[in-house]
N, C-alpha and C positions, 0 to 999 in steps of 0.2 A: 594817525596820519596814514598808515597802511590801509585802514578801512576806507578812508576817503578816496585814496587813489584807486582802490578796487571798485568802489561805487562809480567813479568817473569813467573807468574803463567799461563797465557794464552798460552805462548809459550811452556812451559814444560809439562803441564798437559793434557793428552788426554781427561780426563773427562770434560775438559772445552768445548768440543764439545757439551756438554749439559749445557751450562753456564746459569746463572740466568740473568734476566732482569737487565740492567744497567752495565753489564760487559763491560770493555773498552779494546780496541785493539789499538796497536801502529799506528801512522800515516804512511800512504803510499803516502802522497801527493807529487806530482811532477809537476813542471811547465815547459813546453817546448814551443817552437815556432813551428808552423806548418811549415814543410820543404818547402812547396810549396807556402803558402800565407803569412807566417809570423805572423798569428793570434795567440794570446796567448791561450794555452790549459792548463787547470788545471786538472790533473788527481787526483781525490780524492781517488781512489783506483788504485793500479798498480801491484798487484800480479797476477800470473797465477794460474789457477785451483781453484779459489775461488767461481766460479759460480755467479758472480755479474750480476745483471741486474736492470734497472730502472723500476719504476712504468710505466704502459702503458701511452702513450702520451696524452690520453684524460684527465688524472687526474693531480691534483696539486702534485708537487714533494717537495716543500720547506715548512718548518715549518713557522708559522705565523710571527716569528721574523726575517725570512729571513736568518738565520744562519746555519741551518741544512738541508741536503738533505736526504730523506728517500729512502732506496733501498732494494732490495732482494739479498740474498747471501747464499752460502753454508758454510760460515765460521762456522756458528752454524746451523746445519741442521734443516730446517723448520722454522727458525726464521727470523725476519726482523731487519735491522740495520739502523742507521743514521750516517752520517759523517758531521763533522763541516767544513764548507768551508774554514775558515781561519786557524784553527789549524791542521786540518786533523784527529782529534780524531774520532774514530769509537766506537759507543755505541750500544749494543744490546737493542732493544726496545720492543720485545715481548718475552713471555715465555709460553711454552705449545703449541706452533705452531699457525699458522694462515692459513686461506683458502682464496684463490682468491685475490681480489683487496685490496690494502692498500689505505685508504682514509685519507689524511692529511688535517686537518681543516685550513681555512684561517683566521678565526676570533678568534681562541683560539689555545693554544699549545696542542691540542689534536690529537690523532690518533684513527681512527676507523677501525676495521677489523672484520672478521668473524672467528669462530673457530668451527669445527665439534664437536658436543656433542653426546656421546654414553653412554649407560648404562653398567653395569658390565658384561653383556653378549655380548658386542660389537654391540648391536643394535643401529642404528641411531635414536636419539631422535630429532634432529634438528640442526640448526645453531645458535650458540651464537653470538650476536653482542657485541663487546667489545670496551670500551673506555679506552684509555691509556693517563694518565696525563704526557706528555713529559716534561713539565717545571719542575715538582718536580723530575722526574726521572733523568733528566740531572743534576740538582743541587746536588742530593744525590750521583750520580755517580762521579761527580767532587770532592766532598768532601770526598769520600771514605766511606760514611755512608749509604750504601744500606740497604733497608728494604725488606721484602718479597713482592712478586708481588701484593698481595691484597691491598697494600698501593698505588699502581699506576694504578691498573685496576678497572674498574667498569663494571659489566655485565649489559648491557642496557636491555636485554631481549633475548628470544629464539624464533626463527622462527621455527614453527613445520616442521617436515621432509616432511609432505605431501605438504607443500607449497614451500619449497626451499631445494635444495640438492647441490648447488654449491656456490662459494664465490664471484661471480661477484656483486659488490656493488658500489653505488655512494652516495655521501653526498649531500643533498639538500642545496640550497643557504642560507636557514635560519639556517642551521646546527642544526636543531631540529629533523630531521628524516632522514633515509636513504632509498634508493630504492634497490630492489633486483629482481632477475629473478625468476618467478614462474615456477614450474614444469609443464610439459605438461599435466599431469593427473589433476592437480588442475585447470589449465586454461580451461579444457574441460567443467567445470561447470559454467564458466562465460559467460555473454552475449557477443557475437562476431558478428559484423554487416556483415562482408564479409564471403563468403564461405571459408572453411579451405583450405589452399594452400598445394599442394604436394611438393615433392622435386624439386629443381631447380639446374641444372648444373651437371657436371660430378662427383662432390664430394658427391652427394646424400644427401645434406643438405638443410635446409630452410623450411622444412615442419612444418606446424602448428599442433595444436594451441600453442601459447605462451602467455606470459603475464608478467606484472610488479606488484610487491607489494611494500609496504613501512612499516617501523617500526618507531614508535614514540620513540625517544631516552630517553625521560623522563619516560614514562609509560610502555614501552616495548610492547605496542599493535602492532600486525602485522595484516595487512589487504591488500586485493588486491586493485590495482589502476585501471588496465585495462587488458582485454584479447584481443589478436589480432590473426589474421588468419595465422601467420607465426612464424618461429623460431626467438626468440629475441637474439641479440648478445650483444655487449658492451652497457652499460648504463652510462650516465653521467648527473649530475645535472647542472643547470645554476647558477654559483656562484653569478651572479648579479640579477637574477630573481628568488626569492624563489617560489617554487611551480611549477617549470618547469622541466620536465625530457626529455632528448634527448636519443634516442636509435636507433638501426639499425636492419634490416632484415639480418640475417646471413646465407650466403650460402657457405662460403669459397671462394667466388669470386664475379663475377657480380651478383647483385640481381635485381629482377624486380622493386623494389623501396627501395633503401637502407636506406635513412634517414627519421626518424620519430620523432615526439614530442607529448607530452600529458601533461595536467595539473595534478597536484598531486591528485585532486579529481576525476580524470578519465574523465573529460570533454575535448572537443576540441582536440581529436585525429586527427592528420593530418600529411601528408608528408611535408618535409621541401623543399628539392630541388626535383621537379617533373621531374625525369629523363626520357629520351627516351630509346629505345632499343639499341641505339648506345653508351650510356654513361656507363662506368664502374667506379662507384663511390666507394671510399673506404676511410678509416682512417679519418672520420669526427671528429672534435674537436671544442667545444665552445671556442671562443677566446675573446669575449667581450659581453656586455649586449645583443646585438641583432644579433651577427654574428656567423656563423658556417663556419669553413674552411674545405674544402674537397679536395681530390685528384681525378682528372678525368684522368684515366690511358689511355695511348696510346701505349701499349706494344705489340700489336699483328699486324701482317702484314695485309696490305690492300689487299683484294681479287681483283686480276687483270683480272680474267676470265670473259667472257660473252660479250666482245665487246661492242656494243652500248647499250646493255641491262644491263651492269654491274651496280650494285647498290643493292637496296633492293631485287629485284627478284632473283638475282644470289647469293647474299651473305647472305640473311636472313637465320638464323638458320643453317648455314653451319656446325656448330658443336653445342654442348650442351650449349655453352655460348651465342649463337646467334651472331649477327653482331656488337659486342661491343668491345671497347677497342682498336680502331685503330685511327691513326692520320688523317683519312679522315674527322674527325669532331674535334672541339676544344677540346684540352686536356691540362692538367697542374694543377697548384694550382688555386683554385677558392674560392671565399668567397660568402656565401649566407646570405642575410638579412632575419632573421627568422620572421620578421613582414611583410615585403613587398614581400618576395620571390624573390627579385631581385638578379641576379647572376652577379658577376664581375670576369672576368678572370684576374689573376695576372701574370701568366707567365709559361713557360715550358722550360726545359733544352734541349739544342741542342743534337739531336741524342740519347737521353736517355729518362727517365721518372721520374718525381717526384713520390714518393711512400708514405712516411709518412710525414704529414704536420702539421704545427703549426703557431701561429700568436701572435704578441704582443698585449696586451689589450689596448694599447694607439692608435691602428689603423694605425701605421706607417709601420709595417713590417710583412711579412709572411716568413716562412722558410720551407724547405723541403729537405729530403734526396733523392738521386736517386739510381738506381739499382747498381751503382758502389760504393755505400756507401760514396759518397761525400755529404757535407752539404752546401746548398746555402741559401742566403737570398735575398728577393726581396723588393725593395722600393715600397710601394703601391701607392705613389704619382707619381713617375716618371717611374715605371716599370723596373728600373735598376736591373739587376740580378748580384749578387756578390758571388763568390765562397769563403766560409769562411775556409773550411778545407777539406782535402781529405786523402785517405789512411786508412780509419777506417774499417779494416777487422772485420767481424762478422761471426757468424755461418750461415749455409745455412738457418736455420729456424728463425733467428733473425736479427735485423737490427738496424740502428742508432737511430731511434725513437726520433726526437727532441722535446723538450718542452721548451718554454720560461719561464724565471723567471718572476714573476709578475711585477717587475719594468722595464722589457724590456731590461736589460743590458747584459743578459747572456742567453745561451741556453744549457740545459743539454742534453747529448747524452750518448750512451754506445758504447764502442770501444775496439777492440783487437789490437790497434796500438802498444802498449807497451808489449804485451804478448809474452812470449818466444815461446809458441806453436802456435801463430798466430790465436788462436781461442777463448781463454778465454777472456771474456769481462770485462771491467772496467768501472767505473763511471767517466765521463769526463765533465768538464764545458768549453764551448767555450765562451770566452769573446768577445763581439762585439768591434771592433776597436773604439777608442775614438771619431774619427771624425764622425762615424755613430751615436753614442750616442748623440753627441752635435748637430747633423744635425737638430733635431727637439726637441727644449727645452721642458722640462716637464712643464705642466700647471696644476695648482690646479683645482680639480673638486669640 
């Protein structure tokens, strides 16, 4: 009865657009079969115009108990939500806004996020790092006995404004500290081995310096990890290797050297996949203790001019991206061993390109979406390529963005397949066919 009353209040009261943490929304869960492949699709959200989107594919999406998927939405402006996979219940899990990346812990039922802190004169003071106790929040929301947000939140500390001004954040594998992106001004004062790089490519991005910092979640101490000669993009921790941070050189396209890693104490800064000028590397994601999955794009036409001299001489730097991103060289989903630097090509889609990539932590599968918003899976042992689902319309600026569930049985995507306007995205779970799940029995580690 309490659930029903809560749902009525949400539906009827416009003020609930500024609802408190723990507010519940009615289930929108719908289960359908993909019209083309017959694979089961579980739409955990299905309304149009709600602004749903998943966390970026580099980060964990599920709570530690495997029951809830955390996502972003405009149902409550500026707040994050979680949806229960089985019941479809939707719960607001932040209050007072959040900035940038949502970091869902794997070892505890905690969520970590940043929040911009200002004084009464609207001056930026820094970025708060906030811990949310999801276990207690879900329990109180279920019972209808919600408390104020101070009972669910803990402010871990404040990163000073001179160090950090955006919310891109990653949780370390120890879950004892988080990484964040340093401001260019702060990075200028750090020792940087290489000459500072200028912009690269037509989007006028990539110029350094940049850097990474970290905060201790117990003490709140914020300090730099490393300064680098380029603009830092997405950051991710290695869940299986505490003290490792993986990040990229962000240019908005092809980078001179996209993938990097460093230890949490600032030592052993090194490239991961040492790309050539022909490689267009993007959307890297840590998928197991030692492996990084990447997309090698082949979306640009091969230059056919120049007769017998066609090649580097005629094609090199024919535009601002250089001779990169064509299928004159190997492209597709690749996996890099971060210890040995060995690269394994897993496969490419015919006549198209894999774009955003993921992998199961058991080492059996990689997955990728293509430019047509189809989702494919590849068997890493046989290289068999299987179309899981198609027809997932998205906006021009957003994509399917697959992420494997830790147990390897599901892939979360975002999709406008059910949207009335053909644009509004929803949260969708793609369940691997049972024969694929049973193909490689789970082994105890």
